[in-house]
Short mmCIF file of the C-alpha atoms (twelve columns), coordinates in Angstrom:
data_MODEL
# 
_entry.id   MODEL 
# 
loop_
_atom_site.group_PDB 
_atom_site.id 
_atom_site.type_symbol 
_atom_site.label_atom_id 
_atom_site.label_alt_id 
_atom_site.label_comp_id 
_atom_site.label_asym_id 
_atom_site.label_seq_id 
_atom_site.Cartn_x 
_atom_site.Cartn_y 
_atom_site.Cartn_z 
_atom_site.pdbx_PDB_model_num 
ATOM 1  C CA . MET A 1  3.795   8.384   -8.030  1 
ATOM 2  C CA . SER A 2  7.415   7.300   -8.786  1 
ATOM 3  C CA . THR A 3  7.502   9.282   -11.912 1 
ATOM 4  C CA . GLY A 4  6.555   12.300  -9.976  1 
ATOM 5  C CA . LEU A 5  9.111   11.804  -7.147  1 
ATOM 6  C CA . THR A 6  11.698  11.198  -9.767  1 
ATOM 7  C CA . PHE A 7  11.144  14.087  -11.964 1 
ATOM 8  C CA . GLY A 8  10.596  16.365  -8.979  1 
ATOM 9  C CA . SER A 9  13.596  15.567  -7.155  1 
ATOM 10 C CA . ILE A 10 15.720  15.477  -10.246 1 
ATOM 11 C CA . SER A 11 14.374  19.026  -11.008 1 
ATOM 12 C CA . ALA A 12 15.094  20.447  -7.776  1 
ATOM 13 C CA . LEU A 13 18.468  19.033  -7.674  1 
ATOM 14 C CA . PHE A 14 19.163  20.420  -11.145 1 
ATOM 15 C CA . GLY A 15 18.121  23.893  -10.113 1 
ATOM 16 C CA . LEU A 16 20.197  23.664  -6.998  1 
ATOM 17 C CA . THR A 17 23.378  22.573  -8.649  1 
ATOM 18 C CA . HIS A 18 22.915  25.163  -11.359 1 
ATOM 19 C CA . GLY A 19 22.361  28.136  -8.921  1 
ATOM 20 C CA . ILE A 20 18.910  28.508  -9.830  1 
ATOM 21 C CA . ILE A 21 17.425  27.907  -6.292  1 
ATOM 22 C CA . ASN A 22 19.339  28.020  -2.947  1 
ATOM 23 C CA . GLN A 23 19.495  25.455  -0.221  1 
ATOM 24 C CA . GLY A 24 16.462  26.584  1.618   1 
ATOM 25 C CA . GLN A 25 14.310  26.556  -1.664  1 
ATOM 26 C CA . TYR A 26 15.627  23.069  -2.434  1 
ATOM 27 C CA . THR A 27 14.677  21.923  0.798   1 
ATOM 28 C CA . ILE A 28 11.128  23.169  0.452   1 
ATOM 29 C CA . LEU A 29 10.777  21.643  -2.935  1 
ATOM 30 C CA . VAL A 30 11.954  18.159  -2.074  1 
ATOM 31 C CA . THR A 31 9.589   18.356  1.049   1 
ATOM 32 C CA . VAL A 32 6.617   19.337  -1.381  1 
ATOM 33 C CA . VAL A 33 7.743   16.679  -3.843  1 
ATOM 34 C CA . ILE A 34 7.789   13.891  -1.119  1 
ATOM 35 C CA . GLY A 35 4.707   15.073  0.521   1 
ATOM 36 C CA . SER A 36 2.597   15.186  -2.689  1 
ATOM 37 C CA . ALA A 37 3.333   11.378  -2.930  1 
ATOM 38 C CA . VAL A 38 2.842   10.427  0.656   1 
ATOM 39 C CA . VAL A 39 -0.376  12.384  1.477   1 
ATOM 40 C CA . PRO A 40 -2.445  10.961  -1.360  1 
ATOM 41 C CA . THR A 41 -1.352  7.497   -0.760  1 
ATOM 42 C CA . PHE A 42 -2.182  7.934   2.979   1 
ATOM 43 C CA . ILE A 43 -5.686  9.111   2.230   1 
ATOM 44 C CA . ALA A 44 -6.343  6.407   -0.407  1 
ATOM 45 C CA . GLN A 45 -5.135  3.625   2.375   1 
ATOM 46 C CA . THR A 46 -7.155  5.090   4.832   1 
ATOM 47 C CA . TRP A 47 -10.543 5.964   3.253   1 
ATOM 48 C CA . PHE A 48 -10.460 4.002   -0.121  1 
ATOM 49 C CA . LEU A 49 -9.824  0.429   0.857   1 
ATOM 50 C CA . PRO A 50 -11.488 -2.266  -1.308  1 
ATOM 51 C CA . ARG A 51 -14.345 -4.127  0.109   1 
ATOM 52 C CA . GLN A 52 -13.787 -7.533  1.218   1 
ATOM 53 C CA . THR A 53 -15.779 -10.014 -1.013  1 
ATOM 54 C CA . SER A 54 -16.093 -13.748 -0.931  1 
ATOM 55 C CA . ILE A 55 -14.809 -15.782 -4.002  1 
ATOM 56 C CA . VAL A 56 -16.348 -18.998 -2.644  1 
ATOM 57 C CA . SER A 57 -19.858 -19.818 -3.304  1 
ATOM 58 C CA . PRO A 58 -22.264 -19.791 -0.337  1 
ATOM 59 C CA . GLU A 59 -22.945 -23.429 -0.908  1 
ATOM 60 C CA . LEU A 60 -19.160 -24.335 -0.652  1 
ATOM 61 C CA . ALA A 61 -18.697 -22.041 2.447   1 
ATOM 62 C CA . ALA A 62 -21.488 -23.894 4.102   1 
ATOM 63 C CA . GLU A 63 -19.906 -27.324 3.228   1 
ATOM 64 C CA . VAL A 64 -16.528 -26.128 4.729   1 
ATOM 65 C CA . LYS A 65 -18.147 -24.722 7.644   1 
ATOM 66 C CA . ALA A 66 -19.963 -28.084 8.191   1 
ATOM 67 C CA . GLY A 67 -16.669 -30.060 7.829   1 
ATOM 68 C CA . VAL A 68 -14.768 -27.825 10.135  1 
ATOM 69 C CA . GLU A 69 -17.559 -28.163 12.879  1 
ATOM 70 C CA . GLU A 70 -17.472 -32.058 12.058  1 
ATOM 71 C CA . ASP A 71 -13.803 -32.145 12.960  1 
ATOM 72 C CA . ILE A 72 -14.237 -29.838 16.057  1 
ATOM 73 C CA . VAL A 73 -16.881 -32.244 17.306  1 
ATOM 74 C CA . GLY A 74 -14.747 -35.377 16.644  1 
ATOM 75 C CA . ALA A 75 -11.525 -33.825 18.200  1 
ATOM 76 C CA . VAL A 76 -13.570 -32.908 21.552  1 
ATOM 77 C CA . ARG A 77 -15.007 -36.632 21.729  1 
ATOM 78 C CA . GLY A 78 -11.502 -38.043 21.041  1 
ATOM 79 C CA . GLU A 79 -12.176 -39.386 17.584  1 
ATOM 80 C CA . SER A 80 -9.556  -39.541 15.189  1 
ATOM 81 C CA . GLU A 81 -9.565  -40.158 11.382  1 
# 
């Protein structure tokens, strides 16, 4: 993405400074270059997020959950470690 932004903006600036394109064309080109980076990023962030997976085994998750529940019950009863 950054390569496309860099090349597109430098190419448009080169064309503007050498009289190949005018200010209006430059504005449109830079807008399209930026849009071509922002729109796909927005689409990817909206519809193609990775799924959340657990990296903890079910046994360890159950053990941690039991320990947390035990700590909560102890705190409610006023027990301390």
